[in-house]
N, C-alpha and C positions, 0 to 999 in steps of 0.2 A: 645251836643249843640254847644260848642265852636269849635269842629272839623268841624261841618257843616258850621259855620260862616267862619272859615279859608278857607274851600274849595270854598265857594261862593266868598270870597275876591280874592283868587288866580284866579278863573275863570274870574272875573271882570278885574283883572290886565293883563290877557292874551289878552283881546279884543284890537282891534285897538283903539287908543286914541290919542288926540292931546296933552295929558299931558306926560311929560318926567319922572316924578317921580310917582312910583306906589302908589296907595292908601293903607294906613295901619292904624290900630288903635290897641290899647292895651285893653285887657279885663281881668277881674278877677271876681270871684264869691265865695261866701261862704254861708253856710246854718247854721241857728241857731242850736246849739247843747246844750241842757240844761246841759249836763255833764261838759261842759267847759265854757259856756257863762252865765254870770250873768247880762250882759247889752248888749243892741243891738249894742253899739259902738264896742264891741269886734268882732262882725260879720262883721261890716263895715271895721274894721282894717284888718281882714284877707282877705277880698275881695280886699282891696287896696294893700295889700302886694302881692297878686296874680297878680294884674294888673301890678305892677312894675316888677315882675319877668317875666311876659309875654313880657313887653317892653324890658327888658334887653336881653332876648332870641332873640327877633327880631333883635336888633342891633348887637348881636354876629353873627347872621346868615347872615345879609345883609350888615353889616358895618354901621358905624355912619354917616349918611348923613345930620344930623341936622346942621343948621347954627350956627356958633359960632362968636359972636360979641365981 
C-alpha cells in the first residue's frame, strides 16, 4: 500500500506545477500483534516509529530542506 502511495506522490511531483518544492509526507503503519502487544498504545508507538523512520529516509534521500529559525 505504501509503495503505491509513494508512486502516486512521485507521479504528482513530476507534473507541471507552480510550486517549487515537491509535495511530501511521512507515513508509518503497524498491526496489532497479540504476541507482543498488551495495549493499543504499543501499536501506535510502532506506527509512529515507522513514520519517523520514513521521514528520516526521505531527508537522507533528498536533503534537509526544512526551514531552521
